GUVOLUM-182445 format. One record per residue (C-alpha): residue number from 1; residue in three letters; chain; z, y, x. Coordinates in pm, 1 decimal, m for minus. Layout:
n,res,chain,z,y,x
NUM,ALA,A,Z,Y,X $
...
***
This chain:
n,res,chain,z,y,x
1,MET,A,0.0,0.0,0.0 $
2,ALA,A,m91.9,344.1,125.3 $
3,ARG,A,209.3,547.2,236.0 $
4,VAL,A,30.4,872.7,155.0 $
5,LEU,A,m223.8,919.6,m123.3 $
6,TYR,A,m510.9,1166.9,m141.5 $
7,GLU,A,m696.4,1282.9,m448.8 $
8,LYS,A,m943.7,1563.4,m498.4 $
9,ASP,A,m902.3,1750.9,m826.2 $
10,GLY,A,m1162.1,2023.8,m853.4 $
11,ARG,A,m1073.3,2285.9,m593.5 $
12,ILE,A,m731.3,2130.2,m531.1 $
13,GLY,A,m656.1,1853.7,m281.3 $
14,ARG,A,m350.9,1650.1,m382.1 $
15,VAL,A,m153.6,1481.0,m103.0 $
16,THR,A,133.5,1260.5,m220.8 $
17,LEU,A,394.9,1084.5,m8.3 $
18,ASN,A,401.1,733.5,m152.3 $
19,ARG,A,708.1,532.9,m54.1 $
20,PRO,A,904.1,592.4,m374.8 $
21,GLU,A,1118.1,281.2,m327.9 $
22,VAL,A,1288.2,456.0,m31.0 $
23,MET,A,1251.2,816.3,m154.1 $
24,ASN,A,941.5,855.6,67.7 $
25,ALA,A,1139.8,799.4,385.6 $
26,ILE,A,945.3,841.8,710.0 $
27,ASP,A,846.7,533.3,907.7 $
28,ASN,A,603.8,502.9,1199.5 $
29,GLU,A,292.8,508.8,979.0 $
30,LEU,A,366.7,781.5,724.1 $
31,PRO,A,308.6,1079.7,960.2 $
32,VAL,A,m30.0,936.2,1062.0 $
33,GLU,A,m140.9,888.1,702.8 $
34,LEU,A,m14.4,1235.3,611.2 $
35,ALA,A,m223.2,1398.5,884.3 $
36,ASN,A,m526.9,1193.1,781.1 $
37,CYS,A,m498.0,1314.1,421.7 $
38,ILE,A,m463.8,1676.0,532.7 $
39,ALA,A,m776.6,1626.6,744.7 $
40,ARG,A,m965.6,1485.6,445.6 $
41,ALA,A,m886.1,1793.6,241.3 $
42,ASN,A,m988.3,2022.7,525.6 $
43,GLY,A,m1314.9,1834.2,566.4 $
44,ASP,A,m1418.8,1902.5,206.5 $
45,PRO,A,m1579.3,2247.0,162.2 $
46,ASP,A,m1500.3,2237.2,m210.1 $
47,VAL,A,m1123.2,2210.6,m158.6 $
48,HIS,A,m953.8,2550.9,m147.5 $
49,VAL,A,m584.7,2461.5,m158.9 $
50,ILE,A,m361.5,2155.7,m107.6 $
51,ILE,A,m58.9,2050.9,m313.1 $
52,LEU,A,180.3,1832.0,m114.5 $
53,SER,A,433.3,1633.9,m318.4 $
54,GLY,A,633.3,1312.0,m324.8 $
55,ALA,A,615.9,1017.8,m562.7 $
56,GLY,A,925.7,895.8,m745.6 $
57,GLN,A,1268.3,1057.4,m738.0 $
58,ALA,A,1235.6,1284.3,m432.8 $
59,PHE,A,995.6,1465.1,m205.7 $
60,CYS,A,1125.2,1302.8,114.3 $
61,ALA,A,1467.7,1177.8,221.7 $
62,GLY,A,1394.1,1199.4,594.9 $
63,TYR,A,1353.0,921.5,848.4 $
64,ASP,A,1406.8,567.2,728.5 $
65,LEU,A,1749.7,520.0,885.7 $
66,LYS,A,1785.8,169.6,748.4 $
67,TYR,A,1526.7,73.1,1005.6 $
68,TYR,A,1583.4,325.9,1280.5 $
69,ALA,A,1964.8,340.7,1287.0 $
70,GLU,A,2084.7,12.4,1143.1 $
71,ALA,A,1844.1,m214.8,1329.6 $
72,THR,A,2001.0,m362.5,1640.2 $
73,GLY,A,1836.1,m326.1,1979.0 $
74,SER,A,1562.9,m75.0,2055.7 $
75,ALA,A,1352.9,86.5,1785.3 $
76,SER,A,1110.3,377.3,1807.6 $
77,LEU,A,1392.4,631.6,1781.3 $
78,THR,A,1644.8,455.4,2004.1 $
79,GLN,A,1628.6,284.0,2338.8 $
80,GLU,A,1863.3,59.5,2525.1 $
81,MET,A,2000.7,226.0,2836.2 $
82,PRO,A,1880.6,348.7,3074.6 $
83,TRP,A,1709.2,584.2,2833.1 $
84,ASP,A,1360.4,712.1,2919.0 $
85,PRO,A,1352.3,1067.4,2776.4 $
86,MET,A,976.6,1102.9,2823.8 $
87,LYS,A,904.9,786.9,2623.3 $
88,ASP,A,1124.3,930.8,2349.8 $
89,TYR,A,959.1,1272.0,2375.9 $
90,ALA,A,609.5,1124.2,2352.6 $
91,PHE,A,695.1,942.5,2028.8 $
92,MET,A,875.1,1233.4,1862.1 $
93,MET,A,622.7,1495.2,1973.2 $
94,ARG,A,354.5,1273.1,1822.4 $
95,ASN,A,535.6,1301.1,1488.6 $
96,THR,A,595.0,1672.9,1531.5 $
97,GLU,A,224.4,1726.8,1592.4 $
98,LEU,A,132.9,1512.9,1291.2 $
99,PHE,A,369.9,1710.9,1067.9 $
100,MET,A,217.2,2029.6,1207.7 $
101,SER,A,m122.6,1925.2,1073.9 $
102,ILE,A,9.5,2095.7,759.3 $
103,TRP,A,72.0,2419.2,952.2 $
104,ARG,A,m269.4,2399.0,1121.5 $
105,SER,A,m452.2,2315.0,798.5 $
106,TYR,A,m725.2,2567.5,724.3 $
107,ARG,A,m646.9,2519.7,356.1 $
108,PRO,A,m319.9,2667.6,229.9 $
109,VAL,A,m58.3,2400.2,154.7 $
110,ILE,A,189.2,2432.5,m131.7 $
111,CYS,A,480.7,2191.3,m103.8 $
112,LYS,A,637.8,2086.3,m435.5 $
113,VAL,A,997.3,1975.1,m383.2 $
114,HIS,A,1196.3,1776.9,m634.7 $
115,GLY,A,1500.8,1563.4,m566.6 $
116,TYR,A,1546.4,1594.4,m191.1 $
117,ALA,A,1366.8,1740.0,109.4 $
118,VAL,A,1622.3,1656.8,374.5 $
119,ALA,A,1636.1,1577.0,746.6 $
120,GLY,A,1280.6,1488.8,858.2 $
121,GLY,A,1167.1,1556.0,503.2 $
122,SER,A,1262.6,1920.9,547.1 $
123,ASP,A,1055.9,1925.0,868.7 $
124,ILE,A,752.1,1826.0,661.4 $
125,ALA,A,821.1,2067.1,374.7 $
126,LEU,A,885.8,2368.3,598.9 $
127,CYS,A,551.7,2323.3,777.4 $
128,SER,A,386.9,2418.0,448.1 $
129,ASP,A,265.8,2766.3,368.3 $
130,LEU,A,455.3,2794.2,40.5 $
131,VAL,A,744.8,2580.2,m82.0 $
132,VAL,A,831.6,2568.4,m450.8 $
133,MET,A,1152.1,2381.3,m536.6 $
134,ALA,A,1319.1,2260.5,m849.0 $
135,GLU,A,1641.3,2455.1,m891.6 $
136,ASN,A,1842.0,2133.3,m869.6 $
137,ALA,A,1652.5,1994.1,m569.5 $
138,ARG,A,1832.8,1984.9,m233.8 $
139,ILE,A,1716.2,2077.8,114.3 $
140,GLY,A,1897.6,2055.6,447.3 $
141,TYR,A,1907.5,1893.3,791.4 $
142,MET,A,2222.5,1680.7,793.7 $
143,PRO,A,2146.3,1500.4,1125.1 $
144,VAL,A,2246.9,1815.9,1315.1 $
145,ARG,A,2600.9,1684.4,1259.1 $
146,VAL,A,2505.5,1394.9,1488.8 $
147,TRP,A,2181.6,1217.2,1578.3 $
148,GLY,A,1919.4,1484.5,1526.5 $
149,CYS,A,1757.4,1821.0,1594.0 $
150,PRO,A,1476.1,1951.2,1366.8 $
151,THR,A,1170.6,1910.9,1585.3 $
152,THR,A,937.7,2148.3,1399.1 $
153,ALA,A,1202.3,2423.7,1437.2 $
154,MET,A,1082.4,2600.0,1122.4 $
155,TRP,A,1432.9,2697.2,1011.4 $
156,VAL,A,1461.2,2994.5,1246.5 $
157,TYR,A,1110.1,3122.0,1174.7 $
158,ARG,A,1171.0,3115.7,799.3 $
159,LEU,A,1533.0,3233.8,795.3 $
160,GLY,A,1599.8,3436.8,1109.2 $
161,PRO,A,1871.2,3346.2,1360.3 $
162,GLU,A,2194.1,3394.9,1163.7 $
163,ARG,A,2095.8,3205.3,851.0 $
164,ALA,A,1929.9,2934.9,1058.7 $
165,LYS,A,2254.8,2895.7,1251.8 $
166,ARG,A,2452.1,2872.1,927.3 $
167,MET,A,2233.7,2577.9,818.7 $
168,LEU,A,2211.4,2404.5,1157.0 $
169,PHE,A,2577.9,2450.5,1253.2 $
170,THR,A,2688.6,2273.4,934.1 $
171,GLY,A,2414.0,2033.0,828.3 $
172,ASP,A,2479.0,2141.3,470.0 $
173,LYS,A,2234.2,2077.3,188.7 $
174,ILE,A,2156.4,2367.5,m43.6 $
175,ASP,A,1988.6,2370.6,m382.6 $
176,GLY,A,1662.9,2538.1,m472.7 $
177,LEU,A,1828.3,2851.6,m607.1 $
178,GLU,A,2014.9,2909.1,m280.0 $
179,ALA,A,1704.0,2826.6,m76.7 $
180,GLU,A,1510.1,3093.2,m265.6 $
181,ARG,A,1793.1,3346.5,m236.6 $
182,ILE,A,1807.5,3324.7,143.1 $
183,GLY,A,1428.3,3323.9,182.4 $
184,LEU,A,1384.4,2964.4,294.7 $
185,VAL,A,1137.0,2885.7,16.0 $
186,HIS,A,897.6,3085.7,m195.8 $
187,LYS,A,1046.6,3008.5,m536.3 $
188,ALA,A,1283.8,2786.4,m731.8 $
189,VAL,A,1228.7,2701.4,m1098.0 $
190,PRO,A,1392.2,2469.8,m1352.7 $
191,ALA,A,1294.5,2110.1,m1285.2 $
192,ASP,A,1095.3,2080.6,m1608.1 $
193,GLU,A,886.9,2383.3,m1506.7 $
194,LEU,A,813.5,2273.2,m1149.2 $
195,ASP,A,477.9,2109.3,m1212.4 $
196,ALA,A,346.8,2399.8,m1420.5 $
197,GLU,A,464.7,2657.2,m1163.9 $
198,VAL,A,291.3,2479.8,m875.9 $
199,GLU,A,m25.7,2419.7,m1074.2 $
200,ALA,A,m49.8,2786.6,m1172.3 $
201,LEU,A,m0.4,2899.6,m811.6 $
202,ALA,A,m258.5,2651.2,m682.7 $
203,GLU,A,m510.4,2752.8,m948.4 $
204,ARG,A,m464.1,3119.2,m858.7 $
205,ILE,A,m513.9,3054.0,m486.6 $
206,SER,A,m815.4,2830.5,m557.8 $
207,THR,A,m1013.4,3128.8,m689.2 $
208,ILE,A,m1019.7,3285.2,m340.4 $
209,PRO,A,m1309.9,3193.9,m106.2 $
210,VAL,A,m1220.2,2930.8,153.6 $
211,ASN,A,m1310.6,3156.5,445.9 $
212,GLN,A,m1088.1,3437.9,316.9 $
213,LEU,A,m792.6,3201.4,278.3 $
214,MET,A,m854.2,3064.7,625.4 $
215,MET,A,m860.4,3411.0,784.8 $
216,GLN,A,m535.9,3519.9,620.2 $
217,LYS,A,m356.4,3199.6,719.5 $
218,LEU,A,m476.7,3218.9,1079.9 $
219,VAL,A,m360.8,3580.6,1113.9 $
220,ILE,A,m14.8,3512.2,972.0 $
221,ASN,A,33.4,3188.1,1166.2 $
222,GLN,A,m76.5,3356.4,1487.3 $
223,ALA,A,205.2,3607.5,1450.1 $
224,ILE,A,458.6,3322.2,1434.0 $
225,GLU,A,294.4,3131.6,1718.3 $
226,ALA,A,303.6,3443.9,1935.8 $
227,MET,A,683.6,3433.3,1900.5 $
228,GLY,A,684.6,3108.2,2099.2 $
229,LEU,A,668.3,2842.1,1829.0 $
230,GLN,A,512.6,2577.8,2053.7 $
231,ASN,A,773.2,2623.2,2326.9 $
232,THR,A,1054.7,2615.2,2070.7 $
233,GLN,A,921.4,2290.8,1925.2 $
234,ARG,A,894.8,2135.3,2270.8 $
235,PHE,A,1256.7,2226.3,2341.0 $
236,ALA,A,1373.3,2101.6,1999.6 $
237,THR,A,1187.6,1772.2,2036.0 $
238,ILE,A,1345.6,1705.5,2376.9 $
239,PHE,A,1687.9,1788.3,2233.5 $
240,ASP,A,1626.4,1556.6,1938.3 $
241,GLY,A,1599.0,1265.6,2179.9 $
242,ILE,A,1913.6,1375.9,2362.5 $
243,THR,A,2113.0,1387.4,2038.0 $
244,ARG,A,2028.2,1023.7,1966.2 $
245,HIS,A,2121.2,907.0,2317.9 $
246,SER,A,2428.5,1122.3,2374.9 $
247,PRO,A,2766.9,944.3,2361.4 $
248,GLU,A,2811.0,1066.0,2003.4 $
249,GLY,A,2460.0,958.2,1906.6 $
250,ILE,A,2512.6,611.2,2047.6 $
251,ASN,A,2845.3,588.0,1866.2 $
252,PHE,A,2670.0,678.5,1540.7 $
253,LYS,A,2409.3,407.8,1588.1 $
254,HIS,A,2674.8,147.5,1671.2 $
255,ARG,A,2869.7,256.6,1362.9 $
256,ALA,A,2556.1,210.3,1149.6 $
257,GLU,A,2512.1,m138.8,1293.3 $
258,GLU,A,2878.2,m214.5,1221.1 $
259,VAL,A,2928.6,m78.2,869.7 $
260,GLY,A,2572.8,m13.1,748.1 $
261,TRP,A,2373.5,305.6,753.9 $
262,LYS,A,2489.1,432.5,412.8 $
263,GLN,A,2854.7,439.0,517.0 $
264,ALA,A,2773.6,583.4,860.5 $
265,VAL,A,2566.7,861.1,701.9 $
266,ARG,A,2841.5,929.4,447.0 $
267,GLU,A,3097.9,962.4,727.7 $
268,ARG,A,2861.9,1191.0,919.0 $
269,ASP,A,2793.6,1418.9,623.7 $
270,ASP,A,3148.8,1447.7,488.8 $
271,GLY,A,3293.9,1514.4,836.0 $
272,SER,A,3547.2,1231.7,818.1 $
273,TYR,A,3448.0,1064.9,1147.2 $
274,ASP,A,3507.6,1187.0,1502.4 $
275,TRP,A,3192.4,1075.4,1683.2 $
276,THR,A,3325.4,1180.4,2025.4 $
277,ALA,A,3643.8,974.4,1993.2 $
278,ASN,A,3452.4,713.5,1790.3 $
279,ARG,A,3713.4,682.2,1516.0 $
280,PRO,A,3793.1,838.3,1177.3 $
281,PHE,A,3969.6,1172.3,1206.0 $
282,ASP,A,4268.3,1044.9,1010.1 $
283,GLU,A,4314.3,741.9,1235.6 $
284,GLU,A,4594.9,772.3,1487.1 $
285,SER,A,4488.3,787.1,1848.0 $
***
């Protein structure tokens, strides 16, 4: 089964993440299929705008930790020691570049977020040109608490330094209303109005000539890239590997192997576990 679906609908290209059984969690193949679908839309002169969405209950719940964190031994995101940081960097930069196919797309991309766009799922969503969220949807990068650094680094470019720090110092999830208020996303609407809102925006954009849309996107993106986006992403991607192979990152992976990834993630997100000491905070030393 295809992990990402593509459909042309008049002047709109529809790209849909398609692993609904795991809330469209990212595995090794999904980023490749995503970039291929974006390329298909860009290769069609009749497509003016792309809607990016997720099948099922969420947009994307991030990397598939049941495979990456709970699996014993080495997986694509973890290595047995001694760790080779350049092997790690090559794999994660590959994914960063594939996610950035959305940013580089000559066609504007509207990301429709329902349910969750968290962890690596937020990396994908924030590469889009416009993000429209359901008011009750949630976005955040919880792995900053341990075992992750957002490799696309879009938080700072969308929010500015102080608000980006507030999100990445806590790993908190916020709802669509808060995301709109702080300028992270374009708009938040009631969940039952999300489809209509995105369709209306896409239809409006689709009436603009492709070359005009392309010029405006290139100009705006160039301004961000001139601020050092590529260097920031390189730095973030290297740090992402370090977080997973730091003492705390290794403790998190061992905890996931021991108690299962759901409990390890719950302990990470609620702050009840001391990953440096490798024990619950309320446990006597």
